[in-house]
C-alpha positions as CSV (number, residue, x, y, z in Angstrom):
1,M,25.7,190.1,-64.8
2,Y,22.0,190.8,-65.1
3,R,22.5,192.0,-68.7
4,L,24.5,188.9,-69.6
5,F,21.8,186.7,-68.3
6,H,19.1,188.5,-70.4
7,Q,21.3,188.3,-73.5
8,F,21.8,184.5,-73.0
9,R,18.0,184.1,-72.4
10,G,17.3,186.1,-75.6
11,M,19.6,183.9,-77.6
12,L,18.0,180.7,-76.2
13,R,14.5,182.1,-77.1
14,D,15.6,182.9,-80.6
15,Y,17.1,179.4,-81.0
16,W,13.9,177.8,-79.6
17,E,11.7,179.7,-82.0
18,R,13.8,178.6,-85.0
19,L,13.3,174.9,-84.1
20,P,10.7,172.9,-86.1
21,W,7.5,172.0,-84.2
22,Y,8.4,168.3,-83.8
23,L,11.5,169.2,-81.9
24,K,9.5,171.3,-79.5
25,N,6.9,168.6,-78.8
26,R,8.0,166.6,-75.7
27,Y,6.0,163.5,-76.9
28,A,7.9,163.5,-80.2
29,I,11.2,163.9,-78.4
30,T,10.3,161.1,-76.0
31,T,9.2,158.8,-78.9
32,G,12.4,159.6,-80.8
33,V,14.7,158.9,-77.8
34,F,12.8,155.7,-77.1
35,A,13.1,154.5,-80.7
36,I,16.8,155.2,-80.8
37,W,17.3,153.5,-77.5
38,M,15.4,150.4,-78.7
39,M,17.2,150.3,-82.0
40,F,20.8,150.6,-80.8
41,F,21.3,150.5,-77.0
42,D,18.8,147.9,-75.6
43,Q,19.7,144.3,-75.0
44,H,17.2,143.2,-77.7
45,N,18.3,145.9,-80.2
46,M,17.8,145.7,-83.9
47,I,21.3,144.4,-84.7
48,N,20.8,141.5,-82.3
49,Q,17.4,140.7,-83.8
50,I,18.8,140.5,-87.3
51,E,21.6,138.2,-86.1
52,L,19.2,136.0,-84.2
53,R,16.8,135.8,-87.2
54,A,19.7,134.7,-89.4
55,E,20.7,132.1,-86.9
56,L,17.1,130.9,-86.7
57,Y,17.0,130.5,-90.5
58,Q,20.2,128.5,-90.5
59,L,18.9,126.2,-87.7
60,D,15.6,125.7,-89.6
61,S,17.5,124.7,-92.7
62,D,19.8,122.4,-90.7
63,R,16.7,120.8,-89.1
64,E,15.2,120.1,-92.5
65,Y,18.4,118.5,-93.6
66,Y,18.7,116.3,-90.6
67,Q,15.1,115.2,-90.8
68,L,15.6,114.1,-94.4
69,E,18.8,112.3,-93.3
70,I,16.8,110.5,-90.5
71,I,14.2,109.3,-93.0
72,S,17.0,108.1,-95.4
73,I,18.7,106.2,-92.6
74,H,15.5,104.6,-91.4
75,E,14.8,103.4,-95.0
76,D,18.4,101.9,-95.2
77,L,17.9,100.3,-91.8
78,E,14.6,98.7,-92.9
79,E,16.3,97.5,-96.1
80,L,19.3,96.0,-94.2
81,L,17.1,94.3,-91.6
82,S,14.9,92.7,-94.2
83,D,17.5,91.0,-96.3
84,N,20.6,89.1,-95.0
85,S,22.5,89.4,-98.2
86,K,22.3,93.2,-98.1
87,L,23.3,93.2,-94.4
88,E,26.4,91.1,-95.3
89,K,27.3,93.4,-98.2
90,F,26.9,96.5,-96.0
91,A,29.1,94.9,-93.2
92,R,31.8,94.0,-95.8
93,E,31.9,97.4,-97.5
94,K,31.5,99.6,-94.5
95,Y,33.3,97.8,-91.7
96,F,35.6,95.5,-93.8
97,M,34.3,92.4,-92.2
98,K,35.2,89.1,-93.8
99,R,34.4,85.4,-93.6
100,P,36.8,82.9,-92.2
101,N,39.6,81.9,-94.6
102,E,39.1,85.1,-96.6
103,E,41.5,87.9,-97.3
104,I,40.6,91.6,-97.9
105,F,42.6,93.9,-100.1
106,I,42.0,97.6,-99.7
107,F,43.0,100.0,-102.4
108,V,43.6,103.6,-101.5
109,D,43.7,106.4,-104.1
110,E,46.7,108.6,-103.5
111,E,46.2,112.1,-104.9
Protein backbone atom coordinates (compact mmCIF):
# COMPACT_ATOMS: atom_id res chain seq x y z
CA MET A 1 0.00 0.00 0.00
CA TYR A 2 2.84 2.33 0.92
CA ARG A 3 4.62 1.60 -2.37
CA LEU A 4 1.44 2.26 -4.39
CA PHE A 5 1.02 5.63 -2.67
CA HIS A 6 4.62 6.64 -3.55
CA GLN A 7 4.15 5.57 -7.17
CA PHE A 8 1.00 7.65 -7.43
CA ARG A 9 2.74 10.60 -5.79
CA GLY A 10 5.66 10.26 -8.19
CA MET A 11 3.28 10.24 -11.19
CA LEU A 12 1.55 13.36 -9.88
CA ARG A 13 4.90 15.12 -9.38
CA ASP A 14 6.00 14.26 -12.94
CA TYR A 15 2.68 15.51 -14.30
CA TRP A 16 2.96 18.71 -12.25
CA GLU A 17 6.48 19.41 -13.54
CA ARG A 18 5.35 19.02 -17.18
CA LEU A 19 2.63 21.65 -16.80
CA PRO A 20 3.37 25.14 -18.17
CA TRP A 21 4.03 27.89 -15.62
CA TYR A 22 0.70 29.64 -16.11
CA LEU A 23 -1.19 26.50 -15.10
CA LYS A 24 0.82 26.25 -11.90
CA ASN A 25 0.18 29.87 -10.89
CA ARG A 26 -2.88 30.07 -8.64
CA TYR A 27 -3.58 33.69 -9.64
CA ALA A 28 -3.63 32.77 -13.33
CA ILE A 29 -5.95 29.84 -12.61
CA THR A 30 -8.25 32.04 -10.52
CA THR A 31 -8.32 34.72 -13.21
CA GLY A 32 -9.07 32.13 -15.90
CA VAL A 33 -11.89 30.54 -13.91
CA PHE A 34 -13.33 33.98 -13.15
CA ALA A 35 -13.19 34.99 -16.84
CA ILE A 36 -14.88 31.78 -17.96
CA TRP A 37 -17.53 32.16 -15.27
CA MET A 38 -18.29 35.75 -16.27
CA MET A 39 -18.40 34.90 -19.99
CA PHE A 40 -20.68 31.89 -19.87
CA PHE A 41 -22.29 31.14 -16.50
CA ASP A 42 -23.09 34.49 -14.87
CA GLN A 43 -26.49 36.16 -15.10
CA HIS A 44 -24.92 39.01 -17.09
CA ASN A 45 -22.86 36.77 -19.36
CA MET A 46 -21.41 37.72 -22.72
CA ILE A 47 -24.24 36.16 -24.75
CA ASN A 48 -26.89 38.11 -22.83
CA GLN A 49 -24.89 41.30 -23.23
CA ILE A 50 -24.76 40.85 -27.01
CA GLU A 51 -28.52 40.20 -27.16
CA LEU A 52 -29.26 43.22 -24.97
CA ARG A 53 -27.01 45.43 -27.09
CA ALA A 54 -28.86 44.32 -30.25
CA GLU A 55 -32.20 45.03 -28.59
CA LEU A 56 -30.98 48.45 -27.48
CA TYR A 57 -29.90 49.26 -31.04
CA GLN A 58 -33.32 48.21 -32.34
CA LEU A 59 -35.11 50.32 -29.73
CA ASP A 60 -32.96 53.34 -30.58
CA SER A 61 -33.80 53.01 -34.27
CA ASP A 62 -37.50 52.62 -33.41
CA ARG A 63 -37.27 55.71 -31.22
CA GLU A 64 -35.81 57.74 -34.09
CA TYR A 65 -38.57 56.55 -36.41
CA TYR A 66 -41.33 57.46 -33.98
CA GLN A 67 -39.83 60.87 -33.25
CA LEU A 68 -39.85 61.63 -36.98
CA GLU A 69 -43.44 60.40 -37.19
CA ILE A 70 -44.46 62.66 -34.30
CA ILE A 71 -42.90 65.66 -36.04
CA SER A 72 -44.73 64.78 -39.27
CA ILE A 73 -48.05 64.36 -37.46
CA HIS A 74 -47.63 67.70 -35.67
CA GLU A 75 -46.99 69.41 -39.00
CA ASP A 76 -50.10 67.80 -40.50
CA LEU A 77 -52.14 68.82 -37.45
CA GLU A 78 -51.01 72.44 -37.71
CA GLU A 79 -51.85 72.42 -41.40
CA LEU A 80 -55.32 70.95 -40.79
CA LEU A 81 -56.15 73.34 -37.97
CA SER A 82 -55.07 76.38 -39.95
CA ASP A 83 -57.20 75.80 -43.07
CA ASN A 84 -60.84 74.65 -43.03
CA SER A 85 -60.80 73.41 -46.63
CA LYS A 86 -57.90 71.08 -45.84
CA LEU A 87 -59.71 69.89 -42.73
CA GLU A 88 -62.80 69.10 -44.79
CA LYS A 89 -60.71 67.27 -47.41
CA PHE A 90 -59.01 65.22 -44.72
CA ALA A 91 -62.35 64.30 -43.10
CA ARG A 92 -63.84 63.28 -46.45
CA GLU A 93 -60.83 61.14 -47.51
CA LYS A 94 -59.95 59.57 -44.21
CA TYR A 95 -63.30 59.11 -42.48
CA PHE A 96 -65.65 59.15 -45.51
CA MET A 97 -67.66 62.06 -44.10
CA LYS A 98 -70.12 63.78 -46.39
CA ARG A 99 -72.32 66.78 -46.61
CA PRO A 100 -76.09 66.43 -46.38
CA ASN A 101 -77.72 65.36 -49.66
CA GLU A 102 -74.45 63.89 -50.92
CA GLU A 103 -73.61 60.32 -51.81
CA ILE A 104 -70.21 58.65 -51.54
CA PHE A 105 -68.99 55.86 -53.78
CA ILE A 106 -66.03 53.83 -52.61
CA PHE A 107 -64.05 51.83 -55.17
CA VAL A 108 -62.03 48.90 -53.86
CA ASP A 109 -59.29 47.30 -55.92
CA GLU A 110 -59.65 43.52 -55.89
CA GLU A 111 -56.38 41.77 -56.52
